[in-house]
C-alpha positions as CSV (number, residue, x, y, z in Angstrom):
1,X,0.0,0.1,0.0
2,X,1.3,3.4,-0.7
3,X,2.3,6.0,2.0
4,X,-0.5,8.5,2.6
5,X,0.3,12.2,2.5
6,X,-1.1,15.4,4.2
7,X,-2.7,17.3,1.4
8,X,-3.2,20.4,3.8
9,X,-3.9,21.4,7.1
10,X,-7.2,23.4,8.0
11,X,-7.0,26.0,10.8
12,X,-10.2,26.6,12.8
13,X,-12.4,29.8,12.1
14,X,-14.4,31.1,14.9
15,X,-18.1,31.8,14.3
16,X,-20.5,33.6,16.7
17,X,-23.8,31.6,16.7
18,X,-25.6,34.0,19.1
19,X,-24.5,33.6,22.6
20,X,-21.7,31.1,22.0
21,X,-18.8,30.3,19.4
22,X,-18.0,27.4,17.3
23,X,-14.8,26.5,15.5
24,X,-15.7,25.9,11.8
25,X,-13.4,23.8,9.6
26,X,-15.5,22.8,6.5
27,X,-16.2,24.2,4.2
28,X,-13.4,26.4,3.1
29,X,-12.4,27.6,-0.3
30,X,-9.7,25.0,-0.9
31,X,-11.6,22.2,0.7
32,X,-15.4,22.2,-0.1
33,X,-15.9,18.6,1.3
34,X,-14.0,15.5,2.7
35,X,-15.8,12.5,1.2
36,X,-19.6,13.3,1.6
37,X,-19.0,15.4,4.6
38,X,-19.6,19.1,3.7
39,X,-19.8,20.9,7.2
40,X,-17.8,20.5,10.2
41,X,-18.3,22.7,13.4
42,X,-16.9,22.1,17.0
43,X,-19.1,23.4,19.5
44,X,-17.2,24.6,22.5
45,X,-15.9,23.6,25.0
46,X,-18.1,26.3,26.4
47,X,-19.3,27.1,29.9
48,X,-22.7,28.6,30.4
49,X,-24.1,30.5,33.6
50,X,-27.5,29.4,34.9
51,X,-30.2,30.9,32.5
52,X,-27.7,30.8,29.5
53,X,-27.2,28.1,26.9
54,X,-28.0,26.8,23.3
55,X,-31.2,28.2,22.0
56,X,-31.1,27.8,18.1
57,X,-34.6,28.9,16.7
58,X,-36.3,26.6,14.2
59,X,-34.5,26.7,10.7
60,X,-34.7,24.5,7.6
61,X,-32.3,22.1,5.8
62,X,-32.6,20.4,2.4
63,X,-30.8,17.5,0.5
64,X,-28.5,16.8,3.4
65,X,-28.3,14.9,6.6
66,X,-27.1,16.4,10.0
67,X,-25.0,14.5,12.5
68,X,-24.8,15.8,16.0
69,X,-22.4,14.1,18.7
70,X,-21.7,15.5,22.2
71,X,-18.6,15.1,24.2
72,X,-20.2,17.0,27.0
73,X,-23.7,18.6,27.9
74,X,-27.0,18.1,26.3
75,X,-29.0,19.4,23.4
76,X,-32.8,19.1,23.1
77,X,-33.8,18.4,19.5
78,X,-37.2,19.1,18.0
79,X,-38.1,18.7,14.4
80,X,-41.1,19.2,11.9
81,X,-41.7,15.4,11.8
82,X,-42.7,15.6,15.5
83,X,-39.4,14.2,16.6
84,X,-38.0,15.0,20.1
85,X,-34.8,13.9,21.7
86,X,-32.4,14.8,24.4
87,X,-28.9,14.4,22.7
88,X,-26.5,13.3,25.3
89,X,-22.6,12.4,25.3
90,X,-21.9,9.5,23.2
91,X,-25.2,9.3,21.3
92,X,-25.7,9.9,17.6
93,X,-28.4,12.0,16.3
94,X,-29.0,11.7,12.6
95,X,-31.5,14.0,11.0
96,X,-32.2,13.4,7.2
97,X,-33.3,16.7,5.7
98,X,-34.1,15.2,2.2
99,X,-36.7,17.0,0.6
100,X,-37.0,19.6,3.5
101,X,-37.0,19.4,7.3
102,X,-37.2,22.1,10.1
103,X,-35.6,21.7,13.4
104,X,-34.7,23.7,16.6
105,X,-31.8,23.0,19.0
106,X,-32.4,24.3,22.4
107,X,-32.0,23.1,26.0
108,X,-34.4,21.6,28.5
109,X,-35.3,23.9,31.5
110,X,-33.7,21.5,34.1
111,X,-30.2,21.9,32.1
112,X,-30.6,25.5,31.7
113,X,-31.4,26.4,35.2
114,X,-27.8,25.6,36.4
115,X,-24.3,26.3,35.3
116,X,-23.2,23.7,32.6
117,X,-21.0,22.9,29.8
118,X,-21.4,22.0,26.2
119,X,-18.8,20.4,23.9
120,X,-19.6,18.5,20.5
121,X,-19.4,18.3,17.0
122,X,-22.2,19.4,14.5
123,X,-21.7,17.9,10.9
124,X,-23.5,17.9,7.8
125,X,-23.4,15.1,5.3
126,X,-24.3,15.7,1.6
127,X,-26.6,13.1,0.2
128,X,-26.0,11.2,-3.2
129,X,-28.1,12.9,-6.0
130,X,-30.5,9.8,-6.0
131,X,-31.3,10.3,-2.3
132,X,-31.4,14.2,-2.2
133,X,-35.1,14.4,-2.4
134,X,-35.8,11.4,0.0
135,X,-38.5,11.6,2.6
136,X,-37.1,13.5,5.8
137,X,-36.3,11.1,8.8
138,X,-34.9,11.2,12.1
139,X,-32.8,8.6,13.7
140,X,-31.5,8.6,17.3
141,X,-28.7,6.0,18.4
142,X,-28.1,5.6,22.0
143,X,-24.4,5.6,23.0
144,X,-24.5,1.8,24.1
145,X,-25.4,0.9,20.4
146,X,-22.2,2.5,18.9
147,X,-19.5,-0.1,18.5
148,X,-16.2,0.4,20.3
149,X,-13.0,-1.6,20.6
150,X,-9.4,-1.1,22.1
151,X,-6.3,-1.4,19.6
152,X,-3.0,-1.8,21.4
153,X,-4.4,0.3,24.2
154,X,-6.2,2.9,22.1
155,X,-10.0,3.2,22.6
156,X,-11.7,3.5,19.4
157,X,-15.5,4.1,18.5
158,X,-16.9,3.5,15.0
159,X,-19.7,6.0,14.8
160,X,-20.5,5.6,11.3
161,X,-19.4,3.1,8.4
162,X,-16.9,0.1,8.9
163,X,-13.5,0.2,10.4
164,X,-11.3,-2.3,12.4
165,X,-13.8,-5.0,11.8
166,X,-16.7,-3.0,13.3
167,X,-19.8,-1.9,11.5
168,X,-21.9,1.2,13.0
169,X,-25.7,0.8,12.9
170,X,-26.1,4.2,11.8
171,X,-27.7,4.7,8.7
172,X,-25.6,5.8,5.6
173,X,-26.4,6.7,2.1
174,X,-22.8,6.6,0.5
175,X,-19.4,5.2,1.6
176,X,-19.1,7.2,4.8
177,X,-16.5,6.9,7.6
178,X,-16.5,8.4,11.2
179,X,-14.7,7.2,13.9
180,X,-13.2,8.7,17.3
181,X,-10.2,7.5,19.3
182,X,-8.5,8.4,22.6
183,X,-4.7,7.9,22.6
184,X,-2.4,8.1,25.6
185,X,0.8,9.6,25.6
186,X,3.1,8.1,22.7
187,X,0.4,5.8,21.5
188,X,-0.1,4.9,17.9
189,X,-3.0,4.1,15.5
190,X,-3.1,3.1,12.0
191,X,-5.9,5.0,10.3
192,X,-8.7,3.1,8.4
193,X,-8.6,3.6,4.7
194,X,-11.1,5.9,2.7
195,X,-11.3,7.7,-0.5
196,X,-10.9,10.8,1.4
197,X,-10.2,11.6,4.8
198,X,-10.0,14.4,7.4
199,X,-8.3,14.0,10.8
200,X,-9.5,16.5,13.5
201,X,-7.7,17.0,16.8
202,X,-10.3,17.5,19.5
203,X,-7.9,17.7,22.3
204,X,-4.2,17.2,22.6
205,X,-1.6,17.0,19.9
206,X,-0.3,14.4,17.6
207,X,2.0,13.5,14.8
208,X,1.2,12.1,11.4
209,X,4.2,10.5,9.8
210,X,6.3,13.0,11.6
211,X,4.4,16.2,10.9
212,X,2.7,17.9,13.8
213,X,-1.0,18.5,14.1
214,X,-2.4,20.8,16.8
215,X,-5.6,20.9,18.8
216,X,-8.6,22.2,16.7
217,X,-6.9,21.5,13.4
218,X,-7.7,19.2,10.8
219,X,-5.4,17.4,8.4
220,X,-6.8,16.3,5.0
221,X,-5.1,13.0,4.2
222,X,-4.7,11.3,1.0
223,X,-5.6,7.6,0.7
224,X,-3.0,5.1,1.6
225,X,-1.2,3.9,4.9
226,X,-1.3,6.5,7.7
227,X,-0.3,6.2,11.2
228,X,-0.7,8.8,13.9
229,X,1.2,9.1,17.2
230,X,0.0,11.0,20.2
231,X,2.1,13.6,21.9
232,X,2.9,14.2,25.3
233,X,-0.6,14.5,26.4
234,X,-3.8,12.4,26.1
235,X,-5.1,13.1,22.5
236,X,-8.7,12.9,21.4
237,X,-9.3,12.7,17.4
238,X,-12.2,12.4,15.3
239,X,-11.9,11.1,11.7
240,X,-14.1,11.8,8.9
241,X,-14.0,10.4,5.4
242,X,-15.6,8.6,2.5
243,X,-16.5,8.8,-1.2
244,X,-16.4,11.7,-3.3
245,X,-19.9,12.8,-4.4
246,X,-19.2,15.7,-6.8
247,X,-20.0,19.3,-6.9
248,X,-22.5,20.4,-4.2
249,X,-23.8,24.1,-3.6
250,X,-24.1,25.3,-0.1
251,X,-26.2,28.4,0.9
252,X,-26.9,29.2,4.5
253,X,-28.5,26.0,5.8
254,X,-29.3,24.5,2.2
255,X,-27.0,21.9,0.4
256,X,-27.8,20.7,-3.1
257,X,-26.3,19.3,-6.4
258,X,-28.8,22.0,-8.1
259,X,-28.5,25.7,-7.4
260,X,-32.0,26.2,-8.6
261,X,-33.3,23.7,-5.8
262,X,-31.5,25.9,-3.2
263,X,-33.3,29.1,-4.8
264,X,-36.5,27.3,-4.4
265,X,-35.9,26.5,-0.8
266,X,-34.8,30.1,-0.1
267,X,-38.4,31.1,-1.5
268,X,-40.2,28.6,0.4
269,X,-38.4,29.6,3.7
270,X,-39.0,33.3,3.0
271,X,-42.6,32.5,2.3
272,X,-43.0,30.2,5.4
273,X,-44.3,27.2,3.4
274,X,-42.0,24.8,5.2
275,X,-43.5,22.6,7.9
276,X,-43.6,24.0,11.4
277,X,-41.9,22.3,14.4
278,X,-44.6,21.0,16.8
279,X,-44.2,22.4,20.3
280,X,-41.9,25.2,18.9
281,X,-44.0,26.9,16.4
282,X,-43.7,30.8,17.5
283,X,-40.1,31.5,16.4
284,X,-37.9,31.0,13.4
285,X,-34.5,32.1,12.0
286,X,-35.3,34.5,9.1
287,X,-33.7,33.9,5.8
288,X,-30.3,36.0,5.7
289,X,-30.8,38.7,2.9
């Protein structure tokens, strides 16, 4: 097998989402996607006083699937299908927008009434063209259903796809990879293969074939054999990847292979013809003009 190379390293960009900041890695001009993954935000680590917290009003998506994964904290999900779920650390929340869905991300009163923390990833998957207009759906996977293993002392979880002989139960539409691993000082891990890969350092620092990768940075790695090694501290990584899907357009919360489909979605949201979120019908995020 050929030796993998680091194609480039992506530095995080800070984005204010109203009350808290995220670190955005994807998309950027030189890296629109990694496999089917088109959006990568690291939420936190954030500390909230009592009465403060996540309060994202209803907003729409089309032609994509969202993946929410928390390391700390809790987010309460509602959507226009009537789905509700308290997303907790280790769970995977997969919302398939397909032809169109609306959701909100808030916090339960019992969480909000005390000081609390939030730390996690918000990811978007582009759907294959044949699945872009699929029926909207919501899937919630409890942390105990996500396969995990230990490889030479390294704890690994396979959130989506297949790696290290494990297969995740999380629904996928294209060849998709998403794993996390925690390495102790000096430990090594050989990365699973994929057509495209993005390696993100959640915490700590590591080396990829001798090149350093700092916390909150992502390395885009070519196909081929790649081994990582933790630095002097415990290092927590997330690896995303999978097959290329071709050009996708992204505008606000909309993703599609067709620009005209995004324009239609913008009109629909402006005219408020998307379905409402039961239990959260009164507020919404206006279309940016």
